[in-house]
N, C-alpha and C positions, 0 to 999 in steps of 0.2 A: 892401080886401084887397090886401096887398102881397106880392109874390113876390121871392125873392132868387135871383139866378143866380150861379153859381160857389159858392165857399166863403164861409160867413158871416163868417169871421174875416179873409178876404182884403181888402186895401185896394181891390181892383179889383171888388168886388162891386157889382151893379146892383140898385136897387130900383125896380120898376115896378109901378104899379097896373094893374088891368084896363083902366081908362079911358085911361091913358097909352099902354098897349099898343095898344088900338084906335085911338086918335087918331094914334099914330105910323105904324101900318100903313096907315091910310086916307091919310095925308099922302104917304107913299111911293107908294102906288098912283096917287093923283091926279097927282103930279108925274111919275111914269113915263108915264102915259097922255098927259099934256100935252106932255112933251118928246119922248116917242116919236112922236107924231103930227107934231110940228115936225120931227123927224129925217127921218121918212118923206117929208114934203112937200119938205124940202131935197133929199133924194136923188132924188125925182121931178123936181124942177127941174133938178138937175144932169144927169139922163138925157135930159130932153126938150129942154133948152137946149143951149148950146154949151160948157158947163163941162167936159164930157168932149169935148174939141175933136175934131171931125171923126170921131165914132165910125163912122159909116157908111163914111166913106172909109178909115178904118183897117181896117175888116173887109174892104173890097174889096181893099185892098193886101195884107192877110194872106192872103185867099183866092188871090190871084194868086201870091204868093210860095210858099205851101205847097202849092198844088195841090189844096186842099180846097175843094169848091164852097161849102159853108156851114159855116164854122168855128163852134164853139160861142161863142155870144154872151156867156155868163156868164164863160168863160175869157178871151175878148177884153176884156171890161171890167176884169178883174183885170190882165191884161197891160198894157193901156193905162194904168190907174191907177198901176201900178208904174213904168212908163216916165216918166209925168208927174211922179211924186214924185222920181225920180232925175235928170231932166234937163228943164229948162224950155224947151228947144228942141224937144221932142217934137212940139208941134203943127206947127211949121214943117217938120220932117222928114217928117211924115205927109202934108203938103200937097205937098212937093217930090218925094217918092218915086215917085209914078206917072209923072212926066216921064222917069224913067230906067229904067222897066220895059219890057221887050219880051218878051212871051210868058213871063211869070213869072220872068225872069232880069234882073238888073241889067246895064245896058250897060257896057262896059269904060271908057268915058270919064266915068263918074259921079264926082262929087266924093267925096273920102275919107269925109266925114262920112255921106253917103247909103249908101255901101258898108258902113261900119261899122254904121249903124243897121239895115240890111237883114239883115246877119248877126246882129245881136243880136235882131232880131225873129224870125228863124228859130229861133234858139236858144230863145227864149221859148216859141214854139209847140211845137217838137219835144222840148224837154228840160224845159220848165216853170221855167226859171231866168231872171230879169231881173237885170242888173247884174253887176259884178265885185268881187272882193275883199271888203272889209267891207260893201260896199253890196248884196251878192248877196241877192236875195229869191226864195224858191221860191213860185211862183204856182200850180203844178200838179204832180201826181205821176202818179196813175193816168190822168188825163185828158190827159196830154201826148201829142202826136201820134206820138212815137216808138214807142209800144206798139201803135198801130193796125195796121201791116202784119204783125205777128207775133201778133196776138191769138188767131188760130185754133189756134196750136201752142205758144205759151208762156204760162206763168202769170206774172202780174205778180210782180216779185221781193219784194213785201211780204207775200206769202201763202206759208205753209209748204206743201210738197208731200208731206210724209210725216213720220215720226217723227223725232226728233233724230238726226243723223248718218246719215240714210237714204242719202246719197250715197256713204258709205264702203263700203257692201255692193255686190258685183257685181250687175248687174240680172238675170242669169240664172245659175243654178248651172252650175258647170263639168260637162261631160259626163264620165261615168265611162268609163274606157277598159278 
């Protein structure tokens, strides 16, 4: 039994039998499960090894700079991966940075690249942005740290607080005199 997809008169019509359809779907499922497992194993090797160089040290430096005791590890992995993709010097900078930290602040005599990296790191954690210009990558939005201090009084700007143009109406009616 053969089934036609699209218009029969179209040159792009596809003719598949039930057997071909089952064989194709099975092949796709098997390849996905095989390569998916390989991808997961590769990701675990990256996390457990030093492919994401100095992740624990990166998180310690991030905690010291931001003042957050336990920064979000998933966000930390995204930030570090973005820094690694943009700059191959990131592992060395992460290793050198603790030497120039005193009570969460970079000492004044730190090299320029360390100061720039610490500023970029703070920007990544607080604003969710890594890089500059065309290399800019957004790694966080609602999970960026700049919303934490005001989360009890402000709604994230991505959510509507009322009907369209609600801000054009006065919050309270004018008192009648």
